[in-house]
KOLBAVEX-978631 format. One record per atom (N, C-alpha, C): residue number from 1; residue in one letter; chain; atom name; x, y, z. Coordinates in pm, 1 decimal. Example, Ala and Ser with C-alpha at 12.3 -4.5 7.8 and 13.67 -1.06 7.14 Angstrom:
1,A,A,N,1319.0,-569.0,780.0
1,A,A,CA,1230.0,-450.0,780.0
1,A,A,C,1320.0,-330.0,780.0
2,S,A,N,1285.0,-225.0,708.0
2,S,A,CA,1367.0,-106.0,714.0
2,S,A,C,1290.0,3.0,787.0
% end
This chain:
1,X,A,N,7831.4,22991.4,25683.3
1,X,A,CA,7678.8,22987.8,25839.6
1,X,A,C,7678.2,23145.6,25825.3
2,X,A,N,7573.6,23222.7,25837.3
2,X,A,CA,7512.1,23322.2,25867.9
2,X,A,C,7546.4,23372.2,25946.2
3,X,A,N,7603.6,23518.9,26006.0
3,X,A,CA,7611.9,23618.9,26111.5
3,X,A,C,7496.0,23609.3,26243.6
4,X,A,N,7503.7,23539.4,26317.7
4,X,A,CA,7396.3,23547.3,26430.7
4,X,A,C,7366.3,23722.9,26465.7
5,X,A,N,7297.4,23778.5,26486.0
5,X,A,CA,7230.0,23923.7,26549.7
5,X,A,C,7135.4,23886.7,26642.8
6,X,A,N,7159.3,23961.9,26729.6
6,X,A,CA,7058.0,23994.7,26858.7
6,X,A,C,6962.9,24088.8,26816.5
7,X,A,N,6838.4,24016.9,26888.3
7,X,A,CA,6730.9,24135.7,26863.6
7,X,A,C,6616.3,24092.4,26906.5
8,X,A,N,6596.0,24249.1,27008.2
8,X,A,CA,6502.1,24234.9,27116.5
8,X,A,C,6353.8,24208.1,27054.3
9,X,A,N,6274.8,24144.2,27110.1
9,X,A,CA,6148.9,24095.1,27105.0
9,X,A,C,6054.8,24260.7,27140.1
10,X,A,N,5983.1,24301.7,27039.2
10,X,A,CA,5901.6,24392.6,27109.1
10,X,A,C,5772.7,24386.9,27221.7
11,X,A,N,5746.9,24215.7,27191.2
11,X,A,CA,5643.9,24220.0,27294.2
11,X,A,C,5698.7,24166.3,27453.0
12,X,A,N,5794.1,24080.3,27497.4
12,X,A,CA,5870.3,24039.0,27593.7
12,X,A,C,5959.2,24090.9,27647.7
13,X,A,N,6044.1,24201.3,27538.1
13,X,A,CA,6219.1,24242.8,27601.9
13,X,A,C,6351.9,24151.3,27543.6
14,X,A,N,6287.9,23999.8,27564.2
14,X,A,CA,6387.5,23900.3,27519.4
14,X,A,C,6510.0,23941.3,27399.1
15,X,A,N,6607.2,23933.3,27435.4
15,X,A,CA,6700.2,23931.2,27385.6
15,X,A,C,6724.3,23769.8,27252.5
16,X,A,N,6692.7,23795.9,27174.0
16,X,A,CA,6684.8,23627.3,27066.9
16,X,A,C,6841.7,23640.0,26937.2
17,X,A,N,6912.7,23573.9,26948.7
17,X,A,CA,6981.7,23522.6,26854.4
17,X,A,C,6958.5,23496.4,26711.8
18,X,A,N,6932.0,23537.0,26579.9
18,X,A,CA,6890.6,23512.0,26493.6
18,X,A,C,6989.7,23491.7,26390.5
19,X,A,N,6967.2,23366.1,26288.3
19,X,A,CA,7096.2,23432.8,26164.4
19,X,A,C,7046.4,23562.7,26059.3
20,X,A,N,7129.6,23681.4,26048.5
20,X,A,CA,7056.8,23712.1,25956.5
20,X,A,C,7045.4,23710.3,25819.6
21,X,A,N,7048.5,23584.9,25799.8
21,X,A,CA,6982.0,23578.9,25630.8
21,X,A,C,6842.1,23517.6,25675.9
22,X,A,N,6748.7,23533.8,25830.2
22,X,A,CA,6656.4,23464.9,25840.8
22,X,A,C,6575.6,23533.4,25892.1
23,X,A,N,6656.0,23710.4,25872.3
23,X,A,CA,6557.3,23795.8,25933.2
23,X,A,C,6459.5,23841.8,25885.5
24,X,A,N,6429.2,23821.2,25713.0
24,X,A,CA,6305.3,23832.2,25669.1
24,X,A,C,6188.0,23719.6,25661.7
25,X,A,N,6219.8,23601.5,25763.6
25,X,A,CA,6149.5,23475.4,25718.5
25,X,A,C,6029.7,23526.8,25849.1
26,X,A,N,6017.1,23620.7,25878.4
26,X,A,CA,5893.7,23631.5,25990.9
26,X,A,C,5958.2,23539.2,26091.8
27,X,A,N,6075.7,23552.2,26195.5
27,X,A,CA,6122.7,23493.1,26338.2
27,X,A,C,6062.5,23533.2,26429.4
28,X,A,N,6019.6,23420.3,26535.5
28,X,A,CA,5978.8,23451.0,26617.0
28,X,A,C,6030.9,23442.5,26775.6
29,X,A,N,5993.9,23528.4,26878.1
29,X,A,CA,6081.5,23530.5,26985.7
29,X,A,C,6066.4,23366.4,27071.0
30,X,A,N,6217.1,23333.3,27085.8
30,X,A,CA,6191.7,23227.4,27155.7
30,X,A,C,6130.2,23178.6,27284.3
31,X,A,N,6145.1,23307.1,27326.7
31,X,A,CA,6066.0,23305.5,27485.1
31,X,A,C,5877.9,23330.1,27473.1
32,X,A,N,5839.4,23413.3,27406.0
32,X,A,CA,5685.3,23429.0,27415.7
32,X,A,C,5639.3,23435.5,27305.9
33,X,A,N,5735.7,23398.5,27175.7
33,X,A,CA,5681.5,23318.8,27040.3
33,X,A,C,5615.8,23394.9,26946.2
34,X,A,N,5641.6,23508.5,26979.3
34,X,A,CA,5544.6,23609.6,26893.0
34,X,A,C,5638.7,23645.5,26769.8
35,X,A,N,5627.4,23717.3,26693.7
35,X,A,CA,5676.6,23756.1,26601.9
35,X,A,C,5764.1,23894.3,26624.4
36,X,A,N,5905.7,23874.5,26599.1
36,X,A,CA,5990.5,23995.1,26639.5
36,X,A,C,6002.1,24098.8,26549.8
37,X,A,N,5919.7,24050.6,26398.9
37,X,A,CA,5889.3,24219.5,26302.4
37,X,A,C,5762.1,24187.5,26306.7
38,X,A,N,5673.7,24281.4,26339.3
38,X,A,CA,5546.6,24313.2,26286.5
38,X,A,C,5508.6,24412.3,26190.8
39,X,A,N,5608.9,24496.0,26139.8
39,X,A,CA,5562.0,24598.2,26070.8
39,X,A,C,5515.9,24688.7,26149.6
40,X,A,N,5535.5,24726.1,26243.5
40,X,A,CA,5453.9,24840.1,26366.2
40,X,A,C,5554.5,24885.6,26465.2
41,X,A,N,5554.3,25006.2,26472.3
41,X,A,CA,5676.7,25085.9,26585.6
41,X,A,C,5637.5,25017.6,26705.9
42,X,A,N,5787.4,24988.5,26773.5
42,X,A,CA,5710.0,24956.3,26916.7
42,X,A,C,5703.6,25055.9,27044.8
43,X,A,N,5648.8,25065.1,27127.8
43,X,A,CA,5589.6,25164.2,27228.1
43,X,A,C,5738.2,25141.6,27308.5
44,X,A,N,5886.1,25260.1,27388.9
44,X,A,CA,5976.0,25216.1,27433.6
44,X,A,C,5943.9,25345.6,27599.2
45,X,A,N,5962.7,25257.1,27684.2
45,X,A,CA,5994.6,25328.2,27793.7
45,X,A,C,6128.2,25362.3,27866.1
46,X,A,N,6084.9,25439.2,27965.4
46,X,A,CA,6247.5,25425.9,28021.6
46,X,A,C,6254.3,25231.8,28082.6
47,X,A,N,6212.7,25178.6,28140.6
47,X,A,CA,6190.5,25081.5,28165.7
47,X,A,C,6285.7,24988.7,28066.3
48,X,A,N,6245.9,24976.9,27914.9
48,X,A,CA,6298.6,24936.8,27789.2
48,X,A,C,6402.8,24940.7,27674.2
49,X,A,N,6460.5,25075.3,27685.9
49,X,A,CA,6467.7,25180.3,27580.9
49,X,A,C,6621.1,25108.0,27611.4
50,X,A,N,6680.3,25102.0,27691.7
50,X,A,CA,6847.6,25073.1,27707.5
50,X,A,C,6858.6,24935.5,27665.4
51,X,A,N,6767.8,24852.2,27689.1
51,X,A,CA,6758.1,24729.9,27613.1
51,X,A,C,6781.6,24718.4,27459.9
52,X,A,N,6610.5,24750.9,27415.9
52,X,A,CA,6593.7,24783.5,27285.4
52,X,A,C,6703.1,24846.7,27227.8
53,X,A,N,6779.1,24960.0,27279.0
53,X,A,CA,6921.2,25044.3,27207.6
53,X,A,C,7043.9,24940.9,27190.0
54,X,A,N,7062.3,24917.5,27358.8
54,X,A,CA,7198.2,24851.7,27331.2
54,X,A,C,7216.4,24702.1,27306.9
55,X,A,N,7154.2,24635.1,27320.0
55,X,A,CA,7134.6,24451.9,27317.3
55,X,A,C,7092.9,24452.2,27174.0
56,X,A,N,7039.2,24561.2,27054.1
56,X,A,CA,6962.4,24474.3,26936.7
56,X,A,C,7063.5,24521.6,26880.6
57,X,A,N,7145.4,24442.0,26754.8
57,X,A,CA,7220.1,24458.8,26672.8
57,X,A,C,7157.1,24507.0,26517.8
58,X,A,N,7054.9,24523.3,26525.6
58,X,A,CA,6918.2,24562.9,26436.2
58,X,A,C,6932.8,24749.7,26494.3
59,X,A,N,6979.6,24819.3,26423.2
59,X,A,CA,6917.1,24952.4,26406.1
59,X,A,C,6798.8,24985.6,26439.5
60,X,A,N,6787.9,25120.5,26564.7
60,X,A,CA,6658.0,25116.1,26625.6
60,X,A,C,6616.6,25284.5,26582.9
61,X,A,N,6491.0,25287.5,26473.7
61,X,A,CA,6454.3,25471.2,26452.3
61,X,A,C,6347.0,25471.3,26569.6
62,X,A,N,6392.4,25594.0,26659.9
62,X,A,CA,6305.2,25641.6,26768.2
62,X,A,C,6207.8,25758.6,26698.3
63,X,A,N,6139.4,25762.1,26723.7
63,X,A,CA,6004.5,25865.0,26701.2
63,X,A,C,5970.3,25924.6,26818.1
64,X,A,N,6065.1,26053.0,26905.2
64,X,A,CA,6015.3,26101.8,26964.0
64,X,A,C,5878.4,26209.6,26975.5
65,X,A,N,5797.2,26180.4,27011.4
65,X,A,CA,5630.6,26202.4,26977.9
65,X,A,C,5592.1,26270.3,27130.3
66,X,A,N,5479.4,26335.4,27112.7
66,X,A,CA,5331.3,26340.2,27216.3
66,X,A,C,5234.6,26363.5,27168.9
67,X,A,N,5176.3,26325.8,27232.2
67,X,A,CA,5034.6,26308.9,27206.3
67,X,A,C,4921.7,26430.2,27182.9
68,X,A,N,4995.1,26527.2,27233.5
68,X,A,CA,4914.5,26682.5,27208.1
68,X,A,C,4955.0,26767.0,27084.2
69,X,A,N,5073.3,26664.7,27031.9
69,X,A,CA,5168.8,26741.7,26890.6
69,X,A,C,5073.2,26738.7,26759.1
70,X,A,N,5006.4,26830.9,26726.8
70,X,A,CA,4993.1,26819.6,26573.7
70,X,A,C,5054.1,26782.3,26496.4
71,X,A,N,5139.8,26796.0,26468.3
71,X,A,CA,5211.8,26769.2,26363.7
71,X,A,C,5313.0,26562.6,26403.0
72,X,A,N,5277.4,26596.2,26530.7
72,X,A,CA,5305.1,26397.4,26552.1
72,X,A,C,5212.0,26334.7,26478.2
73,X,A,N,5117.0,26358.7,26554.9
73,X,A,CA,5012.2,26287.2,26489.6
73,X,A,C,4957.9,26291.9,26338.1
74,X,A,N,4991.3,26406.0,26260.7
74,X,A,CA,4986.3,26343.2,26156.1
74,X,A,C,5072.9,26276.9,26075.2
75,X,A,N,5241.3,26282.5,26159.0
75,X,A,CA,5317.2,26171.9,26100.3
75,X,A,C,5304.1,26094.4,26141.4
76,X,A,N,5227.4,26029.0,26246.0
76,X,A,CA,5180.8,25903.6,26269.1
76,X,A,C,5186.3,25732.5,26198.9
77,X,A,N,5056.9,25818.3,26065.3
77,X,A,CA,5073.6,25682.2,25950.3
77,X,A,C,5137.4,25670.5,25886.7
78,X,A,N,5216.0,25797.3,25864.7
78,X,A,CA,5354.9,25750.8,25794.0
78,X,A,C,5476.2,25654.6,25820.8
79,X,A,N,5492.5,25681.2,25951.1
79,X,A,CA,5563.6,25651.2,26055.9
79,X,A,C,5537.6,25478.0,26014.5
80,X,A,N,5388.6,25456.0,26063.8
80,X,A,CA,5343.7,25305.1,26059.8
80,X,A,C,5344.9,25258.8,25937.0
81,X,A,N,5381.2,25354.6,25796.2
81,X,A,CA,5415.0,25274.8,25659.4
81,X,A,C,5543.6,25288.7,25648.5
82,X,A,N,5632.2,25358.3,25704.0
82,X,A,CA,5731.6,25316.5,25691.7
82,X,A,C,5832.0,25191.1,25794.5
83,X,A,N,5759.0,25183.4,25852.7
83,X,A,CA,5822.1,25034.7,25961.2
83,X,A,C,5751.7,24935.2,25852.2
84,X,A,N,5645.2,24949.0,25784.9
84,X,A,CA,5632.3,24817.9,25718.3
84,X,A,C,5755.8,24790.4,25611.8
85,X,A,N,5805.9,24965.7,25545.1
85,X,A,CA,5873.9,24902.6,25425.5
85,X,A,C,6072.1,24950.5,25506.1
86,X,A,N,6082.4,24941.1,25634.1
86,X,A,CA,6175.6,24907.3,25704.5
86,X,A,C,6240.8,24796.4,25760.3
87,X,A,N,6115.9,24742.7,25824.0
87,X,A,CA,6179.0,24624.1,25905.2
87,X,A,C,6181.4,24498.2,25800.1
88,X,A,N,6274.7,24416.0,25823.2
88,X,A,CA,6322.3,24406.4,25944.9
88,X,A,C,6470.1,24418.6,25969.3
89,X,A,N,6489.8,24478.7,25801.5
89,X,A,CA,6634.6,24564.8,25865.4
89,X,A,C,6685.3,24697.9,25991.5
90,X,A,N,6558.6,24724.4,26013.4
90,X,A,CA,6536.7,24803.1,26112.5
90,X,A,C,6437.2,24817.9,26203.3
91,X,A,N,6450.9,24825.9,26318.4
91,X,A,CA,6323.8,24845.8,26395.9
91,X,A,C,6296.0,24995.1,26450.4
92,X,A,N,6124.1,25004.0,26401.0
92,X,A,CA,6100.8,25137.6,26460.5
92,X,A,C,6062.1,25159.7,26622.6
93,X,A,N,6086.0,25220.4,26675.7
93,X,A,CA,6031.2,25309.4,26784.6
93,X,A,C,5992.1,25417.3,26784.7
94,X,A,N,5870.2,25403.8,26941.0
94,X,A,CA,5820.0,25542.9,26933.2
94,X,A,C,5827.2,25576.9,27113.1
95,X,A,N,5904.9,25670.6,27119.7
95,X,A,CA,5866.6,25760.1,27286.1
95,X,A,C,5777.4,25837.4,27318.2
96,X,A,N,5709.7,25824.4,27354.6
96,X,A,CA,5591.0,25963.7,27421.4
96,X,A,C,5706.8,26008.6,27547.5
97,X,A,N,5718.2,26138.9,27483.8
97,X,A,CA,5809.7,26266.8,27566.4
97,X,A,C,5725.6,26299.8,27681.6
98,X,A,N,5563.7,26356.2,27693.5
98,X,A,CA,5486.3,26313.9,27781.5
98,X,A,C,5543.2,26210.9,27887.0
99,X,A,N,5522.3,26123.5,27887.2
99,X,A,CA,5473.9,25999.1,27955.6
99,X,A,C,5672.9,25998.0,28010.2
100,X,A,N,5768.8,25984.4,27903.3
100,X,A,CA,5872.1,25972.6,27956.1
100,X,A,C,5990.9,26076.9,27925.4
101,X,A,N,5953.2,26151.7,28061.1
101,X,A,CA,6036.1,26278.1,28008.9
101,X,A,C,6158.9,26303.3,28054.8
102,X,A,N,6210.3,26199.9,28128.1
102,X,A,CA,6332.1,26150.9,28166.2
102,X,A,C,6366.9,26143.1,27993.2
103,X,A,N,6379.5,25957.3,27910.6
103,X,A,CA,6428.9,26019.7,27817.7
103,X,A,C,6439.5,26127.1,27709.2
104,X,A,N,6319.5,26230.5,27724.3
104,X,A,CA,6323.0,26314.7,27614.3
104,X,A,C,6478.5,26394.9,27694.1
105,X,A,N,6440.4,26410.6,27825.4
105,X,A,CA,6570.6,26540.1,27905.3
105,X,A,C,6690.7,26482.4,27842.4
106,X,A,N,6717.8,26323.6,27868.7
106,X,A,CA,6799.1,26245.1,27862.9
106,X,A,C,6886.5,26292.9,27688.9
107,X,A,N,6844.1,26280.4,27608.2
107,X,A,CA,6882.2,26284.0,27462.4
107,X,A,C,6843.9,26410.2,27376.6
108,X,A,N,6772.4,26532.8,27501.4
108,X,A,CA,6784.3,26697.4,27479.0
108,X,A,C,6676.5,26687.7,27359.0
109,X,A,N,6559.7,26663.6,27382.2
109,X,A,CA,6460.2,26687.3,27219.3
109,X,A,C,6410.1,26759.7,27312.8
110,X,A,N,6420.8,26874.7,27194.4
110,X,A,CA,6364.4,26999.9,27204.6
110,X,A,C,6238.1,27089.2,27113.3
111,X,A,N,6248.5,26966.7,27026.0
111,X,A,CA,6135.3,26977.6,26921.9
111,X,A,C,6015.4,26860.9,26890.2
112,X,A,N,5945.2,26861.4,26855.6
112,X,A,CA,5871.5,26705.1,26847.3
112,X,A,C,5766.0,26739.0,26706.8
113,X,A,N,5763.0,26630.5,26651.8
113,X,A,CA,5874.4,26499.9,26634.3
113,X,A,C,6000.3,26501.0,26606.5
114,X,A,N,6071.1,26418.2,26695.4
114,X,A,CA,6209.2,26398.1,26618.8
114,X,A,C,6209.8,26295.8,26592.2
115,X,A,N,6289.5,26207.6,26522.1
115,X,A,CA,6349.5,26091.5,26463.9
115,X,A,C,6528.0,26083.7,26488.2
116,X,A,N,6538.9,25993.9,26588.3
116,X,A,CA,6677.7,25948.0,26620.0
116,X,A,C,6697.1,25855.5,26571.7
117,X,A,N,6811.9,25789.4,26508.2
117,X,A,CA,6821.2,25656.4,26443.6
117,X,A,C,6992.5,25630.4,26532.8
118,X,A,N,6962.9,25448.8,26569.2
118,X,A,CA,7085.9,25441.8,26692.2
118,X,A,C,7120.4,25344.1,26623.4
119,X,A,N,7244.4,25294.8,26598.6
119,X,A,CA,7344.4,25165.5,26634.2
119,X,A,C,7388.7,25132.2,26707.4
120,X,A,N,7358.9,24983.9,26763.3
120,X,A,CA,7478.2,24989.0,26885.0
120,X,A,C,7461.1,25062.8,27021.3
121,X,A,N,7330.8,25125.6,26990.8
121,X,A,CA,7303.2,25188.5,27150.0
121,X,A,C,7384.2,25320.4,27101.7
122,X,A,N,7427.0,25385.4,26985.1
122,X,A,CA,7460.5,25461.0,26953.0
122,X,A,C,7401.4,25565.1,26880.5
123,X,A,N,7372.2,25690.2,26903.3
123,X,A,CA,7269.4,25779.8,26795.1
123,X,A,C,7367.3,25784.4,26697.0
124,X,A,N,7345.9,25818.5,26551.1
124,X,A,CA,7434.8,25836.5,26446.1
124,X,A,C,7373.8,25919.7,26349.6
125,X,A,N,7222.6,25954.1,26385.5
125,X,A,CA,7188.2,26088.6,26283.8
125,X,A,C,7037.0,26099.1,26389.5
126,X,A,N,6980.8,26229.2,26318.0
126,X,A,CA,6874.5,26259.6,26401.4
126,X,A,C,6815.9,26445.2,26308.1
127,X,A,N,6677.6,26389.3,26296.3
127,X,A,CA,6584.1,26494.8,26222.2
127,X,A,C,6493.8,26555.7,26317.1
128,X,A,N,6434.8,26631.7,26276.2
128,X,A,CA,6323.3,26715.2,26407.5
128,X,A,C,6208.4,26758.3,26233.8
129,X,A,N,6103.0,26740.6,26292.4
129,X,A,CA,6011.8,26789.3,26195.3
129,X,A,C,5931.7,26655.6,26186.9
130,X,A,N,5786.9,26659.0,26091.9
130,X,A,CA,5751.4,26612.4,26055.4
130,X,A,C,5767.1,26555.9,25876.2
131,X,A,N,5757.8,26422.9,25877.8
131,X,A,CA,5792.0,26379.8,25751.6
131,X,A,C,5731.1,26306.1,25697.6
132,X,A,N,5690.7,26250.4,25554.9
132,X,A,CA,5615.8,26130.0,25520.0
132,X,A,C,5705.9,26024.3,25528.5
133,X,A,N,5605.0,25946.0,25471.0
133,X,A,CA,5685.4,25795.1,25505.6
133,X,A,C,5781.2,25736.3,25378.8
134,X,A,N,5803.0,25786.5,25293.2
134,X,A,CA,5885.8,25783.6,25161.3
134,X,A,C,6028.8,25863.3,25239.6
135,X,A,N,6013.7,26017.6,25293.6
135,X,A,CA,6084.9,26077.6,25309.2
135,X,A,C,6212.0,26010.5,25457.9
136,X,A,N,6060.5,25938.4,25556.4
136,X,A,CA,6125.1,25865.7,25645.9
136,X,A,C,6234.2,25745.2,25580.8
137,X,A,N,6195.0,25639.1,25519.3
137,X,A,CA,6286.8,25575.2,25419.3
137,X,A,C,6436.9,25579.9,25391.6
138,X,A,N,6355.4,25689.6,25368.3
138,X,A,CA,6460.5,25762.2,25226.3
138,X,A,C,6546.5,25784.0,25326.3
139,X,A,N,6568.0,25889.9,25431.7
139,X,A,CA,6659.0,25951.1,25532.1
139,X,A,C,6722.2,25850.4,25615.0
140,X,A,N,6622.7,25793.0,25649.8
140,X,A,CA,6694.4,25639.6,25748.7
140,X,A,C,6809.8,25562.0,25649.5
141,X,A,N,6785.3,25536.5,25518.5
141,X,A,CA,6860.5,25441.2,25426.0
141,X,A,C,6962.1,25529.5,25364.2
142,X,A,N,6970.3,25646.1,25373.1
142,X,A,CA,7103.6,25747.4,25377.7
142,X,A,C,7196.0,25684.7,25510.6
143,X,A,N,7166.4,25711.8,25611.2
143,X,A,CA,7210.6,25748.0,25740.7
143,X,A,C,7278.1,25599.6,25752.2
144,X,A,N,7246.5,25468.2,25725.5
144,X,A,CA,7312.5,25363.4,25788.7
144,X,A,C,7419.2,25295.1,25697.7
% end
């Protein structure tokens, strides 16, 4: 029998238990019936941030960004491409540090974009500066 993993729904924030061997089979949320992985980063706020990090057995890569940031805008398409390549093994998320200033302060975000990789709610790696999709994927996999 496969290990059951907790996966937080990007649509309704419900915690789902999915057999690890079935992650790649387009699992749907038991509550809202939407796909648990869509190949797109999920927007996190102070309301759902801790739920996604602490309750998920899937590592979460967070892009701390701001809408006025030129490098952030340049990296956004690469981050979306990386989501397609890394999911379902890694959940990609974005935090707008203008809208969620408390999260930016809590995690000591001093420059944007900053990527932070979390496993079981704990930060395991951090990288500041814009990167292309291949570099995001390589960096993430190197730290898992």
